[in-house]
C-alpha positions in Angstrom: 16.4 23.1 -24.3 16.2 21.7 -20.5 13.2 20.0 -19.3 12.1 18.5 -15.8 9.7 15.9 -15.5 8.3 14.2 -12.3 7.8 10.7 -12.3 7.6 9.4 -8.5 7.3 10.9 -5.3 4.7 13.7 -7.0 2.0 14.3 -4.4 3.1 11.3 -2.3 6.0 10.0 -0.3 7.8 7.1 -2.0 9.3 6.4 -5.3 11.4 9.5 -5.6 12.4 9.9 -9.4 12.5 13.3 -11.2 14.1 13.3 -14.7 16.2 16.4 -16.0 16.7 16.4 -19.9 18.8 18.5 -21.8 18.7 18.0 -25.7 18.1 14.3 -25.2 20.6 13.5 -22.6 18.8 12.4 -19.8 19.7 12.6 -16.0 17.4 10.7 -13.5 17.4 12.5 -9.9 16.9 9.3 -7.7 15.7 6.0 -8.7 13.4 5.0 -5.8 11.0 2.0 -5.2 7.5 2.6 -4.7 6.4 1.6 -1.1 3.0 1.1 0.5 -0.2 -0.4 -0.8 0.8 -3.4 -2.4 -1.2 -3.8 -5.6 -0.3 -0.4 -6.3 3.2 -0.6 -5.5 3.6 -3.8 -7.3 2.1 -2.2 -10.7 4.4 1.1 -10.6 7.7 -0.7 -9.7 7.1 -2.8 -12.7 5.7 -0.4 -15.3 8.0 2.5 -15.7 6.6 5.4 -17.3 9.7 5.9 -19.4 12.4 4.0 -21.2 15.0 3.0 -18.6 17.7 2.5 -21.8 17.1 6.0 -22.6 18.6 7.5 -19.2 22.1 8.7 -19.3 22.9 9.1 -15.7 21.4 9.0 -12.5 22.3 11.0 -9.3 21.5 9.2 -5.7 20.7 11.7 -2.7 20.7 8.7 -0.4 20.2 5.2 0.4 16.7 4.7 1.4 15.0 2.2 -0.7 12.0 4.8 -1.4 15.2 6.7 -3.3 17.8 3.9 -4.3 15.3 1.0 -4.5 14.8 0.7 -8.5 18.3 1.3 -9.4 18.8 -2.5 -9.6 15.5 -2.9 -11.5 16.9 -0.5 -14.3 20.2 -1.8 -14.2 19.1 -5.5 -14.6 16.9 -4.3 -17.4 20.0 -2.7 -19.3 21.0 0.6 -17.9 24.7 0.8 -18.4 25.3 4.8 -17.0 27.1 5.6 -13.9 25.1 6.1 -10.5 26.6 9.1 -8.6 26.5 9.2 -4.6 28.6 9.8 -1.6 30.8 7.6 -0.3 28.5 6.7 2.8 25.6 6.2 0.4 27.3 3.7 -1.4 28.5 1.7 1.6 24.8 1.7 2.8 23.6 0.8 -0.7 25.7 -2.4 -0.5 23.6 -3.5 2.1 20.6 -2.1 1.5 19.7 -3.0 -2.1 20.5 -6.7 -1.8 18.3 -6.8 1.5 15.7 -5.2 -0.7 16.0 -8.0 -3.2 15.9 -10.8 -0.1 12.6 -9.0 1.3 10.9 -9.4 -1.9 11.9 -12.7 -2.3 10.2 -13.7 1.0 7.2 -11.5 0.3 6.7 -13.1 -3.0 7.1 -16.3 -1.0 3.7 -15.7 0.9 2.0 -13.9 -1.9 3.2 -16.7 -4.5 1.7 -19.8 -2.2 -1.8 -17.9 -2.2 -1.9 -17.2 -6.0 -0.7 -21.0 -6.5 -3.8 -22.0 -4.7 -5.7 -19.8 -6.9 -4.6 -21.2 -9.9 -2.7 -17.6 -11.1 -0.1 -17.0 -12.5 3.2 -16.7 -10.0 5.1 -13.5 -9.7 8.8 -12.5 -10.1 10.7 -10.3 -8.0 11.9 -6.8 -9.2 15.6 -8.2 -9.2 17.7 -10.7 -7.2 20.2 -10.5 -4.7 22.9 -11.0 -7.3 21.5 -8.3 -9.6 21.3 -5.8 -6.7 24.9 -6.6 -6.0 25.9 -6.2 -9.4 24.1 -2.9 -9.7 26.8 -1.6 -7.2 29.7 -1.9 -10.1 27.7 1.5 -11.5 28.0 3.6 -8.5 30.6 6.4 -8.8 31.4 8.1 -5.3 32.2 11.8 -4.9 32.6 14.0 -1.6 30.4 16.5 -0.4 31.3 19.8 -2.1 32.9 18.7 -4.8 32.0 19.5 -8.4 31.9 16.5 -11.0 30.9 16.3 -14.4 27.7 14.8 -15.7 28.0 15.8 -19.2 31.4 17.4 -19.8 31.1 21.2 -19.4 27.3 21.5 -19.7 25.9 19.8 -16.8 28.0 19.5 -13.5 27.0 18.9 -10.2 27.9 18.9 -6.6 26.5 17.5 -3.1 25.6 19.4 0.0 24.7 17.9 3.4 21.3 17.2 3.6 21.0 15.9 7.5 18.6 13.4 6.8 20.5 10.2 7.5 24.2 9.0 7.2 25.6 10.4 3.6 22.6 11.8 2.8 23.1 14.7 0.2 21.4 17.8 -1.6 22.3 18.2 -5.0 23.1 21.4 -6.9 23.2 21.1 -10.8 24.8 23.8 -12.8 23.6 23.6 -16.6 24.8 25.5 -19.6 22.1 25.9 -22.1 22.6 28.1 -25.3 25.1 30.2 -23.0 22.7 30.9 -20.4 23.3 29.2 -16.7 20.5 27.4 -15.1 20.9 26.1 -11.6 18.9 23.5 -10.2 18.9 22.6 -6.3 17.3 18.9 -5.0 16.9 18.5 -1.6 16.4 14.5 -1.7 15.2 14.1 1.7 16.1 17.1 4.0 16.8 16.6 7.5 16.6 18.9 10.8 19.2 20.4 12.8 20.4 19.1 16.3 19.4 15.5 15.6 21.7 12.9 17.0 24.8 11.7 15.2 25.0 13.1 11.9 26.0 16.8 10.9 23.2 19.2 10.6 21.6 20.2 6.6 23.6 23.0 4.8 21.3 25.7 3.1 21.1 26.2 -0.6 21.8 29.8 -2.2 22.4 31.0 -5.8 19.7 28.5 -7.6 16.9 29.1 -10.2 14.6 26.1 -9.5 14.3 24.1 -6.3 12.9 20.6 -6.1 12.2 20.4 -2.5 10.8 17.8 -0.1 7.5 18.4 1.7 6.7 15.6 4.0 6.0 17.4 6.9 5.0 20.6 4.9 2.0 21.4 7.5 3.6 20.4 10.6 6.6 20.8 13.1 8.3 18.4 15.4 8.8 18.9 18.9 12.6 19.3 20.2 14.1 15.8 20.5 14.7 16.4 24.3 11.0 15.9 25.2 11.1 12.4 23.1 13.6 11.2 26.2 11.1 11.9 28.6 8.0 10.2 27.0 10.6 7.0 26.0 11.6 6.7 29.7 8.0 7.0 30.8 6.8 4.4 28.5 9.5 1.9 29.5 9.5 2.5 33.1 5.6 1.8 32.7 6.1 -1.3 30.6 8.8 -2.6 32.9 6.6 -2.4 35.9 4.3 -4.5 34.1 6.8 -6.9 33.1 5.9 -6.3 29.6 8.1 -5.9 26.2 8.6 -2.6 24.1 8.5 -3.3 20.6 10.0 -0.8 18.1 9.8 -0.7 14.7 12.8 0.9 13.1 14.3 1.8 9.8 17.5 0.0 9.8 19.6 3.4 8.7 19.6 6.2 11.2 16.5 5.7 13.1 18.0 2.4 14.9 21.4 4.2 15.6 19.5 7.1 17.0 17.3 5.1 19.2 20.3 3.2 20.7 22.1 6.7 21.1 18.9 7.9 23.0 18.9 4.5 25.1 22.7 4.8 25.7 21.6 8.1 27.2 19.1 7.3 29.2 20.8 4.1 30.7 23.8 6.4 31.5 21.6 9.0 33.5 19.6 6.2 35.3 16.3 7.1 33.9 15.2 3.5 32.9 16.1 0.2 34.5 19.0 -1.8 32.8 17.4 -4.3 30.7 18.5 -6.1 27.6 18.1 -4.6 24.4 17.4 -7.0 21.1 18.3 -5.5 17.9 16.9 -8.1 15.9 17.9 -7.2 12.4 20.9 -8.5 10.7 20.8 -5.4 8.4 20.8 -3.1 11.4 24.0 -4.7 12.7 25.8 -4.2 9.6 24.7 -0.8 9.1 25.8 0.3 12.5 29.3 -1.1 11.3 28.9 1.5 8.3 28.4 4.1 10.4 31.5 3.4 12.4 33.3 3.9 9.1 32.1 7.1 8.4 32.9 9.7 11.1 33.1 12.1 8.6 29.2 12.3 8.8 29.3 12.7 12.5 28.1 15.9 14.3 30.3 17.4 17.4 28.4 15.8 20.2 28.9 12.4 18.3 32.6 12.8 17.8 33.2 13.7 21.6 31.2 10.6 22.7 33.6 8.7 20.5 36.5 10.6 21.8 35.6 9.5 25.3 35.2 5.8 24.5 31.4 5.9 25.0 30.0 4.4 21.6 26.4 4.5 22.0 26.0 1.6 19.4 27.9 -1.3 21.3 26.7 -1.1 25.2 26.9 -4.3 27.2 23.2 -4.5 27.1 22.6 -4.4 23.4 22.2 -8.2 21.9 22.5 -7.8 18.0 20.8 -11.0 16.8 21.4 -12.4 13.2 20.3 -16.1 12.8 16.9 -16.9 12.7 17.1 -19.1 15.7 18.3 -16.1 17.8 15.6 -14.3 16.5 12.8 -16.8 17.5 14.6 -17.2 20.7 13.5 -13.8 21.4 9.9 -14.9 21.7 11.1 -17.0 24.8 12.7 -14.7 26.8 10.6 -13.9 29.6 11.8 -10.7 31.1 11.2 -7.3 30.3 13.1 -6.2 27.5 13.5 -3.9 24.5 13.0 -5.2 21.0 14.4 -3.1 17.7 13.7 -4.7 14.4 12.8 -3.8 11.1 11.2 -2.8 8.7 10.1 0.6 10.1 6.7 0.9 8.4 5.7 -2.7 9.7 5.4 -4.0 6.2 8.2 -6.8 6.1 10.9 -8.4 8.1 11.4 -9.7 11.5 9.1 -6.9 13.1 5.9 -8.6 11.7 6.7 -11.7 13.9 7.3 -9.7 17.1 4.0 -7.9 16.4 2.4 -11.0 15.8 3.8 -12.5 19.2 3.5 -9.5 21.4 0.6 -7.4 20.2 -2.4 -8.8 22.1 -0.6 -8.6 25.5 -1.8 -5.5 27.2 1.4 -5.7 29.4 3.2 -4.8 26.1 4.2 -1.5 24.5 4.8 -0.5 20.5 6.7 2.6 20.4 6.2 4.0 16.7 9.5 6.2 16.0 9.4 6.8 12.2 7.2 8.1 9.6 4.2 5.8 8.4 2.8 6.0 5.0 -0.6 5.4 4.1 -1.9 1.9 3.8 0.6 0.5 5.6 0.4 -1.7 8.8 2.3 0.9 10.9 0.0 3.6 9.8 -2.9 1.5 10.9 -1.3 1.1 14.1 -0.9 5.0 14.5 -4.2 5.4 13.4 -5.7 3.4 16.2 -7.2 0.5 14.4 -8.4 -2.2 17.0 -7.5 -4.9 14.7 -5.0 -5.5 12.1 -4.0 -8.3 9.9 -0.4 -9.9 9.9 0.5 -12.4 7.6 -3.1 -12.9 6.9 -4.5 -13.5 10.4 -6.4 -11.0 12.4 -4.9 -9.9 15.6 -6.3 -7.7 18.1 -4.3 -4.6 19.5 -4.3 -4.8 23.0 -0.8 -3.6 23.3 -0.4 0.2 23.9 0.7 1.9 20.8 2.7 5.2 21.2 3.7 7.6 18.9 7.2 9.4 19.3 7.5 11.7 16.2 10.4 13.9 17.6 13.0 11.8 15.6 11.6 12.2 12.3 14.9 12.9 10.1 12.6 15.2 7.5 12.4 19.0 8.3 9.4 20.1 9.6 6.9 23.2 8.4 9.0 26.0 10.0 12.4 24.2 8.7 10.9 24.1 5.1 9.6 27.6 5.2 13.1 28.8 6.3 15.2 26.6 4.0 12.9 28.0 0.9 13.2 31.8 2.4 17.0 31.3 2.4 17.1 29.9 -1.1 14.9 32.7 -2.4 17.1 35.5 -0.5 19.0 36.5 -3.3 16.1 37.1 -5.7 17.6 34.0 -8.3 14.7 31.8 -7.5 12.1 31.4 -10.0 10.3 28.2 -9.0 9.7 25.7 -6.2 8.6 22.2 -7.1 7.0 20.5 -3.9 7.5 16.8 -4.1 7.9 13.7 -1.4 4.6 14.8 0.4 1.1 14.1 0.4 -1.2 16.9 -0.7 -2.9 18.3 2.2 0.7 18.6 3.8 2.0 20.4 0.5 -0.9 22.7 0.2 -0.5 23.8 3.9 3.3 24.6 3.0 2.3 26.4 -0.4 -0.1 28.5 2.0 2.6 29.3 4.6 5.0 30.2 1.9 2.5 32.7 0.2 2.2 34.6 3.5 6.1 34.9 3.2 5.5 36.1 -0.4 6.8 33.5 -2.1 4.3 32.4 -4.6 6.2 30.7 -7.3 5.4 27.0 -5.8 3.7 24.3 -6.8 3.0 20.7 -6.2 3.5 18.6 -9.4 1.6 15.6 -10.4 3.1 12.2 -11.6 3.8 13.0 -15.1 3.9 17.0 -14.9 6.7 18.6 -17.3 7.8 21.9 -17.2 10.5 23.7 -19.5 13.2 25.5 -17.5 
């Protein structure tokens, strides 16, 4: 008997974690960290809804922390099985998982100071930097399109290009159960066609069940080209006021995409020459990983590289690593562009840059990535006039501009098209929508119904179904 059970990213966008079970053998698709509202995330990341020692294998779709961030948690608690991923995903996790541990430690320093004053018990991090590094020993890397065994001949898997971030993969599972073949597809995070840098997503065919992301099930994205005009206008306006442009970025993909676009704007003289600070040691290291994996690049990026035009290492770009270098940016008195993490403004150096610049009306804040509910980034997007940073209230006087063309997630039309193609051969029995907020999922369900695709549900946390 084969069952599927949904534990994370069920009617929400973070904490991706789905369980496939065959006669007691348990395979986890992703092992992501819950992010967003601090108290809720804290509880969910510390209280797994299953015994992690029962898990036999993990398949990781990509390196983002909401998909990978709890791998060290269960390894630290005794998980001994393999973690299957692509080569680029492992290389990124070598950076991102220890960084996740570091961010937790810094975050808890602030939280525990308050708890100590209140006479409360102090919190421990989910895992240490050393435990994150130790978990990487259990990774087993596989090529795109290469079948590999999960459970002898009974469960096999292979990866397809997801087109979301460097190394991101969709998964096809081939399960033999009492002589019948069951094929399950898992999109992980499905990307978009014609985004900068990486290869477009593949298509899935010939599957029985599809676990499909639905982040933007109810809306579409404008073409990436429209973002260039918006960004150049905002930068030019801010430059004329002698202000700074603050861009919160995810260190993987979004930081590199913004550098790619800025390179294009500089070359075409659409914006004035100015210093671009990339204030994130992790972003620098991630960018170096990108350069190791040209097999993930699309034709346009390969052509740029062939012509010695590396968009990541322009003379105007200054990568800062030390705390002293980061602090020195505050004293920089010329117009500049500051890229810093984290992308949802929940931790990291971006909080210092927002604190120091958010009350100055000359400045601009560019939101170029998805902002989950309850995050500081979402509050800025929602137009709140005052926000809390490090416990203090700041007025939002700087301009806040949302540039959503960069989304690495498929839009509504892309998702409908993807699912229609998966359904085309008539084999698809059921679609499970995950990694989406309920209102987005319902719109997508309604759109699919118009295409006569009615076997679609958005499972709640804990939902189980026999396949």
